[in-house]
C-alpha atoms as an extended CHARMM CRD file, in Angstrom:
* protein
*
       206  EXT
         1         1  MET       CA              4.1520000000       11.5760000000       16.2180000000  PROA      1               0.0000000000
         2         2  PRO       CA              1.9290000000       13.7210000000       12.9810000000  PROA      2               0.0000000000
         3         3  GLU       CA              5.9970000000       14.4650000000       11.2660000000  PROA      3               0.0000000000
         4         4  PHE       CA              6.2040000000       10.5290000000       10.8700000000  PROA      4               0.0000000000
         5         5  PHE       CA              2.4670000000        9.5240000000        9.6890000000  PROA      5               0.0000000000
         6         6  ILE       CA              3.4090000000       12.2910000000        7.0550000000  PROA      6               0.0000000000
         7         7  TYR       CA              6.3570000000       10.8630000000        6.0430000000  PROA      7               0.0000000000
         8         8  ALA       CA              5.0480000000        7.2510000000        6.0840000000  PROA      8               0.0000000000
         9         9  ASP       CA              1.9470000000        8.7410000000        3.7100000000  PROA      9               0.0000000000
        10        10  ILE       CA              4.4530000000       10.4510000000        1.4000000000  PROA      10              0.0000000000
        11        11  ILE       CA              6.3770000000        7.3430000000        1.3670000000  PROA      11              0.0000000000
        12        12  GLY       CA              3.2490000000        5.3880000000        0.7070000000  PROA      12              0.0000000000
        13        13  ILE       CA              2.0520000000        8.0700000000       -1.9380000000  PROA      13              0.0000000000
        14        14  ILE       CA              5.2900000000        7.7580000000       -4.1780000000  PROA      14              0.0000000000
        15        15  ALA       CA              5.7370000000        3.7130000000       -4.0310000000  PROA      15              0.0000000000
        16        16  PHE       CA              1.9700000000        3.1270000000       -4.8890000000  PROA      16              0.0000000000
        17        17  CYS       CA              1.5770000000        5.6480000000       -7.6590000000  PROA      17              0.0000000000
        18        18  ILE       CA              4.9140000000        4.0500000000       -9.3320000000  PROA      18              0.0000000000
        19        19  SER       CA              3.0640000000        0.2490000000       -8.5190000000  PROA      19              0.0000000000
        20        20  GLY       CA              0.1080000000        2.1360000000      -10.1600000000  PROA      20              0.0000000000
        21        21  PHE       CA              1.5900000000        3.8340000000      -13.0900000000  PROA      21              0.0000000000
        22        22  LEU       CA              3.1400000000        0.2050000000      -13.9290000000  PROA      22              0.0000000000
        23        23  ILE       CA             -0.2790000000       -1.3230000000      -13.8080000000  PROA      23              0.0000000000
        24        24  ALA       CA             -1.3200000000        0.7290000000      -16.1130000000  PROA      24              0.0000000000
        25        25  ILE       CA              1.2430000000        0.7850000000      -18.6790000000  PROA      25              0.0000000000
        26        26  LYS       CA              0.8910000000       -3.1630000000      -18.8830000000  PROA      26              0.0000000000
        27        27  ASN       CA             -2.3730000000       -2.7430000000      -19.9870000000  PROA      27              0.0000000000
        28        28  ASP       CA             -1.8810000000       -0.5580000000      -21.8560000000  PROA      28              0.0000000000
        29        29  LEU       CA             -4.0760000000        2.7310000000      -20.8110000000  PROA      29              0.0000000000
        30        30  ASP       CA             -4.2720000000        6.2560000000      -22.3010000000  PROA      30              0.0000000000
        31        31  ILE       CA             -3.3710000000        9.3810000000      -20.6850000000  PROA      31              0.0000000000
        32        32  LEU       CA             -6.2600000000        9.9900000000      -18.5620000000  PROA      32              0.0000000000
        33        33  GLY       CA             -6.3230000000        6.4590000000      -17.9010000000  PROA      33              0.0000000000
        34        34  ILE       CA             -2.8980000000        6.2170000000      -16.1550000000  PROA      34              0.0000000000
        35        35  LEU       CA             -3.5950000000        9.6190000000      -13.9840000000  PROA      35              0.0000000000
        36        36  ILE       CA             -6.9190000000        7.5850000000      -12.6510000000  PROA      36              0.0000000000
        37        37  ALA       CA             -4.8860000000        5.0630000000      -12.0700000000  PROA      37              0.0000000000
        38        38  SER       CA             -2.3650000000        5.7740000000      -10.8130000000  PROA      38              0.0000000000
        39        39  THR       CA             -4.2360000000        8.2890000000       -7.9220000000  PROA      39              0.0000000000
        40        40  LEU       CA             -6.9480000000        5.5640000000       -7.1020000000  PROA      40              0.0000000000
        41        41  THR       CA             -3.4590000000        3.2350000000       -5.9300000000  PROA      41              0.0000000000
        42        42  ALA       CA             -1.6490000000        5.8880000000       -4.3140000000  PROA      42              0.0000000000
        43        43  LEU       CA             -4.5930000000        7.9490000000       -2.4070000000  PROA      43              0.0000000000
        44        44  GLY       CA             -7.2660000000        5.6180000000       -2.2540000000  PROA      44              0.0000000000
        45        45  GLY       CA             -6.5450000000        3.5520000000        0.7410000000  PROA      45              0.0000000000
        46        46  GLY       CA             -5.6310000000        6.2640000000        2.3960000000  PROA      46              0.0000000000
        47        47  VAL       CA             -8.9220000000        7.6000000000        1.6030000000  PROA      47              0.0000000000
        48        48  LEU       CA            -11.1660000000        5.0690000000        2.6200000000  PROA      48              0.0000000000
        49        49  ARG       CA             -8.6760000000        5.2420000000        6.0870000000  PROA      49              0.0000000000
        50        50  ASP       CA            -10.3260000000        8.6010000000        6.7670000000  PROA      50              0.0000000000
        51        51  THR       CA            -13.5890000000        8.0470000000        5.9400000000  PROA      51              0.0000000000
        52        52  ILE       CA            -13.7770000000        5.2270000000        8.3450000000  PROA      52              0.0000000000
        53        53  LEU       CA            -12.3690000000        6.6690000000       10.7950000000  PROA      53              0.0000000000
        54        54  SER       CA            -15.2830000000       10.0120000000       10.6120000000  PROA      54              0.0000000000
        55        55  THR       CA            -12.0730000000       12.5920000000        9.5520000000  PROA      55              0.0000000000
        56        56  SER       CA            -11.4930000000       14.4130000000        6.0270000000  PROA      56              0.0000000000
        57        57  PRO       CA             -9.8550000000       12.4970000000        4.0360000000  PROA      57              0.0000000000
        58        58  PHE       CA             -6.2360000000       13.2900000000        4.3520000000  PROA      58              0.0000000000
        59        59  ALA       CA             -6.1180000000       13.7670000000        0.0870000000  PROA      59              0.0000000000
        60        60  PHE       CA             -8.4730000000       16.5440000000       -0.0230000000  PROA      60              0.0000000000
        61        61  THR       CA             -7.7540000000       18.3310000000        3.2430000000  PROA      61              0.0000000000
        62        62  HSD       CA             -3.6860000000       18.8510000000        2.8820000000  PROA      62              0.0000000000
        63        63  ILE       CA             -1.4890000000       19.5110000000       -0.5100000000  PROA      63              0.0000000000
        64        64  TYR       CA              1.3490000000       17.2000000000        0.3470000000  PROA      64              0.0000000000
        65        65  PRO       CA             -0.8720000000       13.9910000000       -1.3380000000  PROA      65              0.0000000000
        66        66  ALA       CA             -1.5450000000       15.9710000000       -4.6940000000  PROA      66              0.0000000000
        67        67  LEU       CA              2.2400000000       17.0050000000       -4.8510000000  PROA      67              0.0000000000
        68        68  THR       CA              3.7640000000       14.7690000000       -4.0120000000  PROA      68              0.0000000000
        69        69  LEU       CA              1.5450000000       12.2910000000       -6.8490000000  PROA      69              0.0000000000
        70        70  PHE       CA              2.4570000000       15.0800000000       -9.3020000000  PROA      70              0.0000000000
        71        71  ILE       CA              6.2350000000       15.0680000000       -8.7190000000  PROA      71              0.0000000000
        72        72  THR       CA              6.3010000000       11.5030000000       -8.5970000000  PROA      72              0.0000000000
        73        73  LEU       CA              4.3170000000       11.3370000000      -11.7940000000  PROA      73              0.0000000000
        74        74  GLY       CA              6.7790000000       13.6900000000      -13.8280000000  PROA      74              0.0000000000
        75        75  VAL       CA             10.1010000000       12.0150000000      -12.2470000000  PROA      75              0.0000000000
        76        76  ILE       CA              8.3420000000        8.5340000000      -13.2920000000  PROA      76              0.0000000000
        77        77  LEU       CA              7.9830000000       10.1260000000      -17.3760000000  PROA      77              0.0000000000
        78        78  LEU       CA             11.4770000000       12.1810000000      -16.8180000000  PROA      78              0.0000000000
        79        79  PHE       CA             13.6100000000        8.9940000000      -16.6060000000  PROA      79              0.0000000000
        80        80  LYS       CA             12.0660000000        6.7260000000      -18.3520000000  PROA      80              0.0000000000
        81        81  LEU       CA             10.9940000000        4.0060000000      -15.7300000000  PROA      81              0.0000000000
        82        82  TYR       CA              8.6140000000        2.6190000000      -17.5380000000  PROA      82              0.0000000000
        83        83  THR       CA             10.4450000000        1.5770000000      -20.7010000000  PROA      83              0.0000000000
        84        84  LYS       CA             12.9070000000       -0.4630000000      -18.4760000000  PROA      84              0.0000000000
        85        85  PRO       CA             13.2250000000       -4.3250000000      -19.3930000000  PROA      85              0.0000000000
        86        86  SER       CA              9.9200000000       -6.3430000000      -18.5800000000  PROA      86              0.0000000000
        87        87  LEU       CA             12.1990000000       -8.3930000000      -15.6530000000  PROA      87              0.0000000000
        88        88  GLU       CA             13.9020000000       -4.8520000000      -14.3080000000  PROA      88              0.0000000000
        89        89  GLN       CA             10.0420000000       -3.1660000000      -14.3780000000  PROA      89              0.0000000000
        90        90  LYS       CA              8.4870000000       -6.5620000000      -12.9510000000  PROA      90              0.0000000000
        91        91  TRP       CA             11.0640000000       -5.9820000000       -9.2950000000  PROA      91              0.0000000000
        92        92  ILE       CA             10.6590000000       -1.7490000000      -10.0500000000  PROA      92              0.0000000000
        93        93  PHE       CA              6.7950000000       -2.7240000000       -9.6770000000  PROA      93              0.0000000000
        94        94  VAL       CA              6.9020000000       -5.6060000000       -7.0600000000  PROA      94              0.0000000000
        95        95  ILE       CA              9.8200000000       -3.4700000000       -4.9990000000  PROA      95              0.0000000000
        96        96  SER       CA              7.2920000000       -0.1840000000       -4.9420000000  PROA      96              0.0000000000
        97        97  ASP       CA              4.1380000000       -2.2320000000       -4.3240000000  PROA      97              0.0000000000
        98        98  THR       CA              5.5420000000       -3.3120000000       -1.4280000000  PROA      98              0.0000000000
        99        99  ILE       CA              7.0490000000       -0.7420000000        0.0760000000  PROA      99              0.0000000000
       100       100  GLY       CA              3.4950000000        1.1080000000       -0.3290000000  PROA      100             0.0000000000
       101       101  LEU       CA              1.9320000000       -2.3670000000        1.4800000000  PROA      101             0.0000000000
       102       102  VAL       CA              3.4440000000       -1.7280000000        4.4600000000  PROA      102             0.0000000000
       103       103  ALA       CA              3.7380000000        2.2750000000        4.7570000000  PROA      103             0.0000000000
       104       104  PHE       CA              0.3610000000        2.0920000000        4.1100000000  PROA      104             0.0000000000
       105       105  SER       CA             -0.6650000000       -0.7300000000        6.7990000000  PROA      105             0.0000000000
       106       106  ILE       CA              1.0940000000        1.0840000000        9.2160000000  PROA      106             0.0000000000
       107       107  THR       CA             -0.6250000000        4.4900000000        8.7850000000  PROA      107             0.0000000000
       108       108  GLY       CA             -3.6320000000        2.4910000000        8.9400000000  PROA      108             0.0000000000
       109       109  ALA       CA             -2.5700000000        0.7160000000       11.8690000000  PROA      109             0.0000000000
       110       110  ILE       CA             -1.3280000000        3.5900000000       14.2780000000  PROA      110             0.0000000000
       111       111  LEU       CA             -4.1580000000        5.5590000000       13.8230000000  PROA      111             0.0000000000
       112       112  ALA       CA             -6.4200000000        2.5110000000       14.4690000000  PROA      112             0.0000000000
       113       113  ILE       CA             -4.3710000000        2.1170000000       17.5700000000  PROA      113             0.0000000000
       114       114  ASN       CA             -4.9630000000        5.9820000000       18.2380000000  PROA      114             0.0000000000
       115       115  ALA       CA             -8.3190000000        5.5450000000       18.0510000000  PROA      115             0.0000000000
       116       116  GLU       CA             -8.8240000000        2.6070000000       20.3460000000  PROA      116             0.0000000000
       117       117  PHE       CA            -10.0750000000        0.0020000000       18.1150000000  PROA      117             0.0000000000
       118       118  ASN       CA             -9.9320000000       -3.5420000000       19.4500000000  PROA      118             0.0000000000
       119       119  PHE       CA             -7.6890000000       -5.9990000000       17.9590000000  PROA      119             0.0000000000
       120       120  PHE       CA             -9.6460000000       -6.7200000000       14.9170000000  PROA      120             0.0000000000
       121       121  GLY       CA            -10.7710000000       -2.8870000000       14.1090000000  PROA      121             0.0000000000
       122       122  VAL       CA             -6.4060000000       -2.6170000000       14.0870000000  PROA      122             0.0000000000
       123       123  VAL       CA             -6.2890000000       -5.3630000000       11.4240000000  PROA      123             0.0000000000
       124       124  ILE       CA             -9.2400000000       -4.4680000000        8.9380000000  PROA      124             0.0000000000
       125       125  LEU       CA             -8.5640000000       -0.7770000000        8.7950000000  PROA      125             0.0000000000
       126       126  SER       CA             -4.5320000000       -1.4920000000        8.3680000000  PROA      126             0.0000000000
       127       127  PHE       CA             -5.5310000000       -3.8940000000        5.8800000000  PROA      127             0.0000000000
       128       128  ILE       CA             -8.2770000000       -2.0480000000        4.3020000000  PROA      128             0.0000000000
       129       129  THR       CA             -6.2120000000        1.3870000000        3.6500000000  PROA      129             0.0000000000
       130       130  ALA       CA             -2.5470000000       -1.0060000000        2.4070000000  PROA      130             0.0000000000
       131       131  VAL       CA             -4.7190000000       -2.9100000000       -0.2100000000  PROA      131             0.0000000000
       132       132  GLY       CA             -8.0750000000       -0.5180000000       -0.8490000000  PROA      132             0.0000000000
       133       133  GLY       CA             -6.4010000000        1.4870000000       -3.4530000000  PROA      133             0.0000000000
       134       134  GLY       CA             -5.2310000000       -1.6380000000       -5.3930000000  PROA      134             0.0000000000
       135       135  VAL       CA             -8.5660000000       -3.3100000000       -5.3610000000  PROA      135             0.0000000000
       136       136  THR       CA            -10.0840000000       -0.0440000000       -6.4400000000  PROA      136             0.0000000000
       137       137  ARG       CA             -7.5640000000        0.5750000000       -9.6180000000  PROA      137             0.0000000000
       138       138  ASP       CA             -7.7910000000       -3.5820000000      -10.4310000000  PROA      138             0.0000000000
       139       139  VAL       CA            -12.2050000000       -3.0080000000      -10.4550000000  PROA      139             0.0000000000
       140       140  MET       CA            -11.7070000000       -0.1190000000      -12.9000000000  PROA      140             0.0000000000
       141       141  ILE       CA             -9.0630000000       -2.4960000000      -15.1320000000  PROA      141             0.0000000000
       142       142  ASN       CA            -11.7680000000       -5.2040000000      -14.7130000000  PROA      142             0.0000000000
       143       143  GLN       CA             -8.9470000000       -7.9220000000      -13.1780000000  PROA      143             0.0000000000
       144       144  VAL       CA             -9.1520000000      -10.0130000000      -10.1920000000  PROA      144             0.0000000000
       145       145  PRO       CA             -7.9320000000       -7.9860000000       -7.5210000000  PROA      145             0.0000000000
       146       146  THR       CA             -3.6620000000       -8.5590000000       -6.4130000000  PROA      146             0.0000000000
       147       147  VAL       CA             -5.1530000000       -9.0440000000       -2.6190000000  PROA      147             0.0000000000
       148       148  LEU       CA             -7.2470000000      -11.9400000000       -3.8400000000  PROA      148             0.0000000000
       149       149  VAL       CA             -4.1630000000      -14.0390000000       -5.5290000000  PROA      149             0.0000000000
       150       150  SER       CA             -0.8500000000      -12.5740000000       -5.1320000000  PROA      150             0.0000000000
       151       151  ASP       CA              1.5170000000      -14.5060000000       -3.5060000000  PROA      151             0.0000000000
       152       152  PHE       CA              1.8380000000      -13.4850000000        0.3380000000  PROA      152             0.0000000000
       153       153  TYR       CA             -0.0550000000      -10.1660000000       -0.2150000000  PROA      153             0.0000000000
       154       154  GLY       CA             -2.2070000000       -9.0300000000        2.1760000000  PROA      154             0.0000000000
       155       155  SER       CA             -1.2700000000      -11.3530000000        4.6740000000  PROA      155             0.0000000000
       156       156  ILE       CA              1.7490000000       -8.6440000000        5.2320000000  PROA      156             0.0000000000
       157       157  ALA       CA             -1.1090000000       -5.8440000000        6.0910000000  PROA      157             0.0000000000
       158       158  VAL       CA             -2.4890000000       -8.6560000000        8.7500000000  PROA      158             0.0000000000
       159       159  ILE       CA              1.0390000000       -9.1270000000       10.3210000000  PROA      159             0.0000000000
       160       160  VAL       CA              2.0590000000       -5.8890000000       10.3880000000  PROA      160             0.0000000000
       161       161  ALA       CA             -1.0530000000       -5.2800000000       12.0540000000  PROA      161             0.0000000000
       162       162  VAL       CA             -0.5450000000       -7.8280000000       14.1330000000  PROA      162             0.0000000000
       163       163  LEU       CA              2.7720000000       -6.5580000000       15.4640000000  PROA      163             0.0000000000
       164       164  LEU       CA              1.7760000000       -3.6650000000       15.9200000000  PROA      164             0.0000000000
       165       165  ALA       CA             -0.6250000000       -4.1410000000       17.9370000000  PROA      165             0.0000000000
       166       166  LEU       CA              1.4660000000       -6.2210000000       20.2580000000  PROA      166             0.0000000000
       167       167  LEU       CA              3.7830000000       -3.6220000000       20.9530000000  PROA      167             0.0000000000
       168       168  ASP       CA              0.9470000000       -1.6140000000       22.1250000000  PROA      168             0.0000000000
       169       169  PHE       CA             -0.1480000000       -4.0630000000       24.3830000000  PROA      169             0.0000000000
       170       170  PHE       CA              3.0900000000       -4.0350000000       25.7330000000  PROA      170             0.0000000000
       171       171  ASP       CA              3.2400000000       -0.7660000000       25.5650000000  PROA      171             0.0000000000
       172       172  ALA       CA              6.2590000000       -0.2630000000       23.0720000000  PROA      172             0.0000000000
       173       173  ILE       CA              5.4920000000        1.5150000000       20.3320000000  PROA      173             0.0000000000
       174       174  ASN       CA              7.7320000000        4.1440000000       18.7900000000  PROA      174             0.0000000000
       175       175  GLN       CA              9.2860000000        5.0090000000       15.7890000000  PROA      175             0.0000000000
       176       176  PHE       CA             12.6350000000        2.5390000000       16.1370000000  PROA      176             0.0000000000
       177       177  SER       CA              9.8220000000       -0.0640000000       16.7790000000  PROA      177             0.0000000000
       178       178  ILE       CA              8.0420000000        1.0550000000       13.9820000000  PROA      178             0.0000000000
       179       179  ILE       CA             10.5690000000        1.1800000000       11.6570000000  PROA      179             0.0000000000
       180       180  GLY       CA             11.5150000000       -2.3190000000       12.9390000000  PROA      180             0.0000000000
       181       181  VAL       CA              8.3070000000       -3.3570000000       12.2320000000  PROA      181             0.0000000000
       182       182  ALA       CA              8.4150000000       -2.0620000000        8.3740000000  PROA      182             0.0000000000
       183       183  LEU       CA             11.9500000000       -3.3170000000        7.6640000000  PROA      183             0.0000000000
       184       184  LEU       CA             10.6140000000       -6.6310000000        8.3500000000  PROA      184             0.0000000000
       185       185  SER       CA              7.5540000000       -6.5640000000        6.9730000000  PROA      185             0.0000000000
       186       186  ILE       CA              9.4380000000       -5.7790000000        3.7440000000  PROA      186             0.0000000000
       187       187  ALA       CA             11.6320000000       -8.1500000000        3.9110000000  PROA      187             0.0000000000
       188       188  LEU       CA              9.1790000000      -10.9590000000        4.0240000000  PROA      188             0.0000000000
       189       189  ARG       CA              7.3150000000       -9.6130000000        1.7180000000  PROA      189             0.0000000000
       190       190  LEU       CA             10.1810000000       -9.4480000000       -0.9430000000  PROA      190             0.0000000000
       191       191  LEU       CA             11.6230000000      -12.7610000000        0.4590000000  PROA      191             0.0000000000
       192       192  ALA       CA              7.8570000000      -14.1710000000       -0.1560000000  PROA      192             0.0000000000
       193       193  PHE       CA              8.0800000000      -13.1870000000       -3.6070000000  PROA      193             0.0000000000
       194       194  TYR       CA             11.5040000000      -14.6020000000       -4.7690000000  PROA      194             0.0000000000
       195       195  LYS       CA             10.5690000000      -18.0490000000       -3.1560000000  PROA      195             0.0000000000
       196       196  LYS       CA              7.1290000000      -17.4550000000       -4.7870000000  PROA      196             0.0000000000
       197       197  TRP       CA              5.2720000000      -18.5190000000       -1.4390000000  PROA      197             0.0000000000
       198       198  HSD       CA              1.8490000000      -18.8380000000       -1.6740000000  PROA      198             0.0000000000
       199       199  LEU       CA             -1.4770000000      -19.4760000000        1.4830000000  PROA      199             0.0000000000
       200       200  PRO       CA             -2.8080000000      -22.3510000000        0.6010000000  PROA      200             0.0000000000
       201       201  LYS       CA             -5.8490000000      -22.9280000000       -1.7440000000  PROA      201             0.0000000000
       202       202  LEU       CA             -8.9950000000      -25.1060000000       -1.7300000000  PROA      202             0.0000000000
       203       203  GLY       CA             -9.4260000000      -27.5620000000       -4.3220000000  PROA      203             0.0000000000
       204       204  LYS       CA            -12.5020000000      -27.1550000000       -6.8750000000  PROA      204             0.0000000000
       205       205  THR       CA            -15.6020000000      -28.8390000000       -5.9880000000  PROA      205             0.0000000000
       206       206  ILE       CA            -18.0180000000      -27.4280000000       -8.7730000000  PROA      206             0.0000000000
């Protein structure tokens, strides 16, 4: 399903570009910092994914990733999305970040399945694809990566991978089942954010 992967990548790039831009604005980065943060968030996970798969990173061999990135940045600046009230901006970030997370989780999992990775490999590649760019961005701006502290964030990538691995086991992977997994995962992430669900933490012993 090559067209499906292109569409999923484009959706993920747009969504993560917006979230990376908003994080850069929140941290008062300059123009170059904004560009780097947006690029790392949007393309970093896909580059890591392709590197693990021993293929040339899609961002370096296709025109659509960079084109999508710059068009998205242009739209953000044109419509001044970053000047929205803080509450509205927060939801723009959460929704865009969730869509990017799920889109890249799916592409990572499907490519791992196509490469005949085992169950563990499918989960790991899905997870790295989904959170790799965001982790790189957060390390660059010297903050704890979102995936380590945020409500039910990385868990979504794991859930996506598990569901797709099960669908593959039952030979039930198609565009409709993938879309179903995507919608379910997006709804779960947004519900977790709204309800403030968190994974349990261990008490401090030191």
